[in-house]
N, C-alpha and C positions, 0 to 999 in steps of 0.2 A: 341780314343778321348776323353770320356768323362772324365776321369780319367785328362787327361793333361788339359784340359778345364777347370777344379776345380781346381788343382796345381798352372794355372798360374794368378787365377783370385786372391786365396789367398793369395799368394805373393804379388799382387796388394795390396789388403787390410793391409797385415801388413807394405808395404813400407808407406803407406796414414800415417797409423796412427805412424808409428816411425817420420814420417815428422812433426807430430803434436806435439811431444814429444820434438823434437830439435826446434821448434819454441819455445814452450814456456821455454824453459831453454835458450834458447838467449834471453828472454824477461827478464827473473831474471839476466844473466848476465852481461847484460848492463848497467852501472849504471847509478842514474838517477831517479825519477821518471817518468813513460810516460804521466800521467795524468799532470803534473808539463809543462813537454816540451808541450802537445796537448794546454793547456792555455795562454799559454806564460807567462814571469816575473811579469807581472801586476795581476795576478790573487793572489785572497785571502787566506790564508789556507783552510776557510771551501773550499771553490771553486774546492779547490785539493781535498780536504779529500769527497765530493761529488762522482767529478767526477771518484777516485780512488773507491769507492765503486758502483758507476754504471759498471764502469766496470768489476769490484769483482781481481781489484789486492789486496785487502785490505784478499784475500781467501788463507787458505795454495795451493803449486803447483797442490797437484794429484786433490785438491777440484775445481780449475779451467779446469786442464785439462781433469778430467769430466765434468763438465755442457758445455767445449767446444765443446765434443765430443756427450753428447747429444742432445744440438743445432743442430748441423752439420748434425744431423741424423735426422733432420726436415727439415732443406734447412735453418736452420737460422743462418748468418754467423757474427750475432753480425753488431752493431750500428756505423757510423763511429762520431767519436767526435769530428769533424768538422761540418760536414755538417749534423749530426742528421738524418742523411737516413739509412736506411740500407744497406750493404755493398751488399748484395748480388743485389742486384738491382744495384747498381752503377758498380757493375763487370759486369751484366751482357748487360749495355749498352754501354760497351768500350769492350767487348773479341767479337762481333762480327768481327769491324775491324784489330783486332789482328792476327783472325783464318784465314780472308783475305786475310792481308798481307804477313803470312807464307804460303800459299796454294797457293798463285800465285806467289811468288820469289822461293819455293821450286818448283813449276810446270816447270816455263821456263826455269833455272835450267836440272829438269831431259830429257826434249824436247832435248836440246841441248844434252848435255850428253854424250847420250845414242847414236843419230848418231856419234860424236865423238869417242866413243867408240869403236863402232863397225868398222870404218872407219881404226882406228888404226892397228885394227886386220885384215882387210884387207891388209891392206899396212904394218905389220909390216918389222922390219928391215930395210925401208927405211925412206927417210930422212920427209913422212909427218907423221911416225910413232913418230919419234923420235923430231919432233917440235911437237905434241900432246901433249909427255909426260913435254917438257919442260913446254909448256903454262900454263899445270894442275897444274905441281910442284907452278910454277910461279902465280898462280891464290889463290893453298890453303893458300899460305904464308902471301895473306893480309889483315888484320882483318877488321870488319865488319866498326867500325867507322869510316875507312882512306876510305874505297871504297865508305860508306857514304859522308861523308865532300868533297873528288874529285867531286864524281859527282852533288856533289849539287854546286859546284862552276866553273863548267865546264858547265852542261846541264841548270842549274837554273839561275846562276850568270853572266858568259859570255857569253852564247848566248841564254840564256833566251828562251828557248824553254819548258819549264816545270815548275809548280811552286816550291819555293821552299820548304813552311810551308805548312799544314792543311793537309784536306781528301776532299778537293774541298766542292761544294755549297749543301744545300742539298736540296735532290728529283731531283739533277740534278748528273742521271745517266753518262754521256760525261765528268761532269766535275772531277767528283770521282774517274772514270779510266784515266784521264789525272794525277790527283795527284797523283794515287797512283802506275804509272810506274817509279819513278826513287826509293823510298822506295821498292818495289820490285827488281829490280836491284839489288840495293843494297843488299838486305837481299841473296837473292838468287847467286849473283855471285860466293862467295867463292865453293858452289857446284857444281859449273859445274866441281873444276877439284877435289873432290872429286867423284863425282856420277862418270865422265868418267873414270879416273882412275880403280874405284874398275869392272866397265864393261867390261875394257879391260884384268885386270887378271884374272875375271871370266871365260869371254870369252876364254882364251887361254886355262885352264883349260879343261874345256867343249870338246875344235877344238881337242884334247887327246881320247876322249873316245867313242869305238868300232861302235857306230852308225855312227859317224860322219866318221869315217873312214871305214865303208859298204856305206854312199851315195859318198861320195870321189870316190871309186871303181868303182859305178853306173854314176857316171859320172857327179851327181849331182853341178849344177855351186858355184863357194865356195861362192858370192855372197848371192844367197840363199840359202846354209848349215847356211851362216852366220845370217844370218839373220831371216830363219824359223825353223833350229833346232837347234842352239846353244845358240840364244837371251833367247830364252823361259827358259832356265833350267840357264842362267846366269844371269837374270833378280832373280832368289831367293834373294844370296845375296842382288843385291841390293834394293829390297824390305824391307829389315831386315833395311839396313840403312837408306831408305827415311823414315822408322816408327822413327829411333830416329833420324833422321835430322831432323821433323816436331816437335819434343820434344824440342831440343835443340834451332829452330828456335823460337819458343814461350818466352825461355830466352833472346836469343841473339835480340828480337824486341825491348826493353828496348834500346840500342842506337840508332839503328835508329827511335823509335820512338819521342825519344827527340832531336836527329836532325833537322828532319823535324816538329817537336812538332807536330805531327800527333795522334789522339786520340788513347789510346790502353790502354790496362791493363799493359804494361810494362813502359808505361806513368805515370798512375793511383798508381802504384808500387812506382815509382822513387817520385811521391810530397808526399806519405804517408810515406815512408821515409825519407825525411827528417823535414815533421812536428812531426815525432814521433807516428803516429796515428797508432799504432798496432792493431787495429780488422781489416785495411782496408790491408795492408800487409799480415797479417795472415791469410784473407781470400784470399786476392788474389794470395798466394806463393801456398795454397790450392790446389784451382781451377786450375792454371797450372800445380802441380804435377798431379791430375787426368788425367789430360787430357793428359800428359806425358803418365804415366797408361798405360790408358787406352788405346791410341794408339798402343803402344809397344804391349800389349797382345794381340790387335787385330791383328797385323802385327806376332805377335809368331804364332796365332791359323791358319792364312791366311797361313805361311812357311809350319804347317808341313797339312796339310790339301792338297798346292800343293807337298811337299816331304814326300814320305812314310817311307822316311831312316830315319826320325826327331824320326813320332809317334814309329817306331820297336825299336828305340836307347830308346824312356822315358818305352816302354814296359819290356826291358830289362835292366831297370838300378834299 
């Protein structure tokens, strides 16, 4: 287990290093001077040259990457060229909003999808199973931004049940929860279909295993076999998908945060890209990648802990 853990962490570090190289390569590939873009067309050449030196863009490519690496190791993600504030401070201010949005969105989707998948297995071959499959596929095909726009038009504009924009009043938990409902609904809606189908497929595989047949032979009720014996094993691949989902949701939060004008790292990145504020873009992407890698590694380790076959396969590799 220790060797498996070290390998997964080492792979995660390599991914982060690769992302840093890719980000700096993108800065060099995009035409134009980022300092000029950040200062605007009225900036003098002297101002542009000074900001270029401050951003380190006058240094060779490898020197810039080395400086960025050493700064990241000390927690320094650079200075926002617009606000002149540390990038790390700006990210930490908005990151909790994005994480709460993703966790709540994925949480309600999971709570709905698992019973839906179990019900499809209990009623497999019936109209309930077919209806669940049709609903799942239909939900998967809907993009986040379409769901967000229609949810906003129906529940905020037409019915006026929920606020259309913002994250609620500061210090008012009830107002913040009220403002969270629509964005969380939009970001989790698609995952109901994904998770329900995965739970159903995993459960059907598990239901053919010997210990399930033994339980049936002893007259254990089918609902108890599904929920007590089958679900635990079937949740292992679901757990892996949940980890990937949470990482993917952080990137998908960009659309939802922009549509609902909700503060978060997605909205921060969008504004930074429009202004070519590269320190904020690179710092935000690096943080989102680090979160994604960390969650994925944690899920892999948990799955390996729950399923000895994965540890055995690693030893045999």
